[in-house]
Structures are given as C-alpha cells and as structure tokens.
N, C-alpha and C positions, 0 to 999 in steps of 0.2 A: 239684612241682605247686603251683598257686596256693593261697594260704591260704583256708580257709573263714571267712567273716565270722562273728564271734561278738558276742554282746551284752556289751560291755565297760563299760556304763554304771555309774557309781558316784556316789552322792549323799551329801553330808555336810551336815547341817543344824545341827550343833552346834559344830564345832571352830573356826569363824571368825565374824567379825562379819557375815557374809553366807552365803547358801546357795551351796555349791560343788558343781557337777556336772562330772564328768570323763568324757570319751569318749562324748558324746552323738552319736548317728548323725543326720546330715542327709542325707536321700536326694537323689540327683541325678536330675532328671527333665526339665529344660527342654531341654538340649542333648545329654545323654548319660545313661547309667545308672551306678549305683555309689553311693558314699557318701563324705561328708567327715565327719571327726570333729572335734568342737569341745568346748571347756570353757566352761561357763556359770557366771558369778558374778552373783548377783542379791540385792537386799535381802530380808531375811527375811520381811517382810510380803507379799512377792509370793506366798508360799505360801497366803495367806488372801484373795487377790483383788486386791491392789494391782497396778497396771500401771505399767511404767516404759519410757522410751525406751531403746534399745539401742545400745551402741557396739560395732562389729565390727572385728576385725582378721583378716587372712588372709595367711599367709606361710610361709616355709620354716624358721624358726629353732627351731621346736619349742614348741608350746603348753604343754608341761610342763617346758621348760628354764628353770630358775631363773636369774634375772639374775645373782645373785652367783656362781654356778658358771660361767655362760656368759661373763661379762666382769667379773671381780671388781674390777680397778682402777677401772673405770667405776662399778660399783655402789657402791663405797666413797664416791664423791663425789656420788652422787645426793641431791637434796633428801630429807631423812628423811620428809617427808610422803608420799613416793611409794615407800616401801620396805615390802614385806610379803612373806609367804611365797609369794605368787603373782606377784610382780614378774617381768616378762620384758623382755628387750632390745627397746627401741624401740617399746614398746606402752604403752597406758594402764594404770596400776596398778589392779587391781580393788578393793582396799580403799579407795583414795582416791575412786574414782568411784561405787561403790555407796553410800558415805556421803553422796554428793551427788545421790542420786536417779536413778542410772542402773544398768541391767544391762550386763554386759560379756560378749561372746561372742568367744572366741579360737579360731581355726580352724587346724588343720594343713592346709597346702596339699595338693592332690592329689599322691599319690605320695610324700609326706613324712611323717615322724613316725608317727602312727597312722592316717593316711588312705591307703588303697590306691589304686592306679592308676598312670598314666604320669607320671613326674616330668619336667616340661617347663616350667620357671619362666618366667613372664611371657608364656606362649603364650596364644593365643585359647582353647584348651581349658581351661586352668586358670583363666582369667578367667571363663569361662562357669560353672565350678563355683562360683566366688565369687558369681556372680549368684544361684544357688540358696541359698547360705548367707544372703545378705541377705534374700531373700524369706522364707525359713524363720524368721529372727529376727523379722521384722515380724509374723509370724502366730502366734507363741507366746502362750499364755494369760496370761503375765506381762508381755507387751509391750504398749505403748500404740499399736503399729502404726507407730512412726517409728524409723528407723535412721539413725545417724550413723557416719561412718568417721573414725578418728583414729589416726595413727601416723606414725613416722619412716621415711624412706629407702625400703626395699622396701615397707613398710607404707603408704607414701604413693604410690609408683609404681603399686601395684595398685589404688589408689582411682580414679585417672583412668580406667583401663580399664573397671572395672565400672560406674562412674557413666555412661559413654557408652552402656552397654547398658540403662539406665533400669529397674532392678529395682523392683518395687512395694515401697513403704515407705521407700525411700531418701529422706531429707529434707535432708541436708547432708553435706559432706565437708570435712575439714581435712588436706590433704596437706602434711606437714611435711618439707621438705627431700627431695623425691623426684622423680625423673625423670618426664617425660611423653612423651619421644620415645626409644624404646629404642635406635634406631640412633645418633642424634646425641648424646644425653646420656650414653650408657652404654658402647657397645662400639666405636664408630667416630667419635670426636670429629673433626669436620672431614673425615670420610671416612678418617681414619688409624686403623689398628688400635690399640685401647686395651685390651690384654688382661692387663696385669700385675695390676690390681686384681681382674679377673674370676677369674684363676687362684687368687689368694689367697682371695678370698671363697668360691669354689666348694669348694675343697679343705678349708678350715677350718670354714666355717659351714653348708654346705649338703649336700654329698654324704654326709658322715658320718651325716646324719639321714634318708637315704632309707628308705622303708618296706621292711621285711624285711631290711635290711642289719645285719650284726653291729656292735654298738656297741663303742667303745673303752672299756676298763675305767677307771672314774673320770672319764669324760667327762660333759658336760652333758645328753646325750640318753638318754631311756629306751629300752630295748629295745622292738622292735615286739611288742606284747602278743599278737598272733595268731601269732607265730613268724617265723622267718627264711625267706627265699627262697633258692633256689639262685643261683649266680653267673649262670647263663644267664637266669634269670627277672629278676634285677636288671638285667642289661644290656638285656633286651627292654623293660623298663619305664623306660628312661632316655634322655633326650636331653641330652647332655653339653655344657654351654656352653663348656668349655675346648677342645672339639673344634670345635663349630659356629661359635664367634666368629671364629677365623681362616679357617675354611673358606668362609664366606659373606661376600662383600666389598661387595655393592651393595644399596642400600636397596630396589630394586624386585624383588629375589629373593623367592621364596615364603616363605623362612624369616623374613624381616623383615615381609612383608605379613601373615603369620600373627600377628605381634605388634603390628600397627598397628590404629588405630581413629581416629575423628574426634572431636577435642576439641570441635568445634562441637555434637556431640550431647549434651554434658553440659548439663543444665538446672537441676540443684539448686543452691542457694546454696553457695558455696565460700569458704573462707579458705585461700589458698595462702601458705606461709611459706618464704621463700628465705634461705639463709645466704650472706653475701658471701664467706665463706671456703670455700664449697663448690665453687667454680669451675664445673665442668660438671655433675657428678653430682647436686649438691645446690644448684644455683643456676639454671642455664639452664632446666631443666625446669619449675621453679615459675613463672618469669617467663613463659615461652612458654605454659604451661598456663593461667595467668591471662589472658593476652592473647587466646588463641584459644577458650577455653571459651565455650559458648553461654549460660551462666547469666546471667540478667538481674541477679541479685544476686551480686556477686563482689568479693573483696578480696585484695590482695597486701600482705604484710608482710615487710619485710627485717629480719634479725637478724644479729648477729655472734657470735663465740665458737666454742666446740667444737661438734662435731656431736651428741654424745650427751647433754649435760647441759641446755642451755637449755630443751628441751621440758618439763622437770620443774621449772623455776624457778617460784616462787610466782606472779609476775606473769604468766608465760606460761600457766600452768595456769588461772589466773583468766580470762584472755582466751579460752582454749579453751572454758571452761565458759560464759562469757557468750555467745559465738557459738552454741554448741550449744543452750543453753537457749532462745534466741530461736526456733529452728526445730524443735526436738524437743519442747519443752515449751510453747511459746507465751509464754514469759516474756522479753520483749525490753526490757531496762532501759536500753539505750543507743541503740537505733535501728538495729540491724543490718538489720532487715527493711524499713526505709524508705530507699529509694534517695536518696543525697545527704546523709543524716543523719550517717553515719560516713564519713570520708575513704576513698575506695576504695584508696588506696595509702599505706602508712606506710613511710617511708624512714629509715634510720639511717646516718649518715655517720661515717667514721673520721677521727680527727685525727692529723696527723703530730706528730713530736717538735718 
C-alpha cells in the first residue's frame, strides 16, 4: 500500500557555516496535489530576519547524494572552492553560495529520492511540480522574493521548461549545457533513435533513486525514509524512458507533446552556456534556447573543455554570480541589465595544431 506521508524535517543550525534543513515539505497545489521534498541551505542570519535571493535546483540525482560518492573521479578534480559536505553533482555548492549571500534550495524531483509520486522525468507533470517549488522558495520568510535557477545538464534542461510557465518570483535563469528540445536534443537526434546514453543514464543515475525502491548497499542514494514500496507500486509510479524512447518515434505524438513547451514564453533574463564539445545534448539546446527564448535580456556563452568541471572554475563561478547579482540583488556591476552594454554572444574558438 502507498506510504503514509511523515514529517521528515530536520534542521541543523550549528554543524555547518550555514543553516541546513533536510526534507522540507513543499506542498503541490497549482496543477496537482502531493508534495516535493527539498533541502534548504541558508545563511545563519536568515534566522534573525535577513532575507536572501534563492538558487533552486530540481532533478533526479538525489538532493542527499554526496558528489564524492556519486562521481568520485570528477569530484577529486573539482575546484576546491566548491567542495563541501553538501556538494552534489551538477549543482551549485551550498557552502560557496551561502557565503556569497544566497540561499540554496535543492529538490528531489517528483517520484524520486524522498519525493513521492509518479516518476516521469522531463514530463509536463514533473515540470509543473517544479513550478510550485519555485513559487514556494520565493515566498519563504528568509527569501527576498527572487529566485534564480542555476545548474548543469538535467538541471539546465529543467530550467527552460519551468521558466516558460512563468512562476512568481523567478527572476533569472542560467541553463549550463542543457537541452531545450527533448526530442531533437536528447532522444531522436535528427529523428534517429539515440538511446545508448539514455539507457546508461537511466539505469545508473536515475532508476536506482526511485522513491520507495530498495537501494544498493554502499551506493550514493539514501533509502526512502518513509519506507519501501512493493514492486507493483513501483511499476505503477514509473514511466520508463528506456521503454518509451524507442516506443515513440514521432515528435507530434502525445508522449513528446507532453514534454513540449514554447521557448517564446520565457521572459526572464537568461544566460545560456553551451559547450562546443557537447555536440547535441550540451550544445544545440543552449543555442536554440537562446535564439528562441522570448526574454528581452538574454546572453549566450560558448565554452570548451569537459562537461563537469568548467561550471566550477573560478572565472565561470564569478561570471554566474555577476549575472545573478544583477537580477536577484539589483547589484549590476557590469551592465547585464542594460541591453547592449554586455555583448549578447561570447564565442571561444579552438585552434588547430
């Protein structure tokens, strides 16, 4: 039978340079009922009335999954400024960002980790749940009412979708190497089935973290704290991408329409970062997203190098903060908010031998 929802909330005000709250319930109310569970990391003086802008991530890799356990070879090479006990794969590090005047909210996507519900990644339903997480974050007593989205890959792809829904409080997005067109960028490149990465990604990084599923001993994912579900319940709560990707062939099928949205509906300032080495999954989507987004203030930046590390480079983190400060704090030191002041496109070119 389904798990009974419990109050799992834990708060630690002493152990870290910031206040750490685990398993905070965010009620779903706009498009459906239920809840999403998030971790909150916020500066200590937020307890006494200080208010901060909020950086939100929403995805499948586990809000409690420690980066070093999840991807140790990558973590070992990450800029030390972005390493802490709460570092997580492809997301902003809480210790780094709280020290720079931000709160961080990290959500387990619907049906994943500690968030109950149907697991259906990148679907309209799970993006609708993200909408509620953004609005909740903007309305908290420690929030200044402004939310920014910042993250890599999946945590970038989810940004386009929720931004098109225009949640209250969303002030800027930084989709870093993340698809904007589910069909063309991810599963059917040029209409051709592209399932090898999906199969690896799903079986290694996603399905092991389904809500209520038994966890592998020694793995990166915490057990579902409300208990396990039966195999029948797990199957009923699952839309499996390894099955659906080869099954649905055409972009006008309902399966893909359910993952579609209008880039033109995005109005908030955006900084889209594309990697020349990302080919489709981490290149095309950022370029097309920039071109078609309706935002009057938008920027496109090209980078090179690995997928996992540049996000944390000192110069790139400073760029992220400069952009976010402009729209979440009103501290624009370089002119991001003034059209024409900063070049809209920044291109890096490779040199041959």
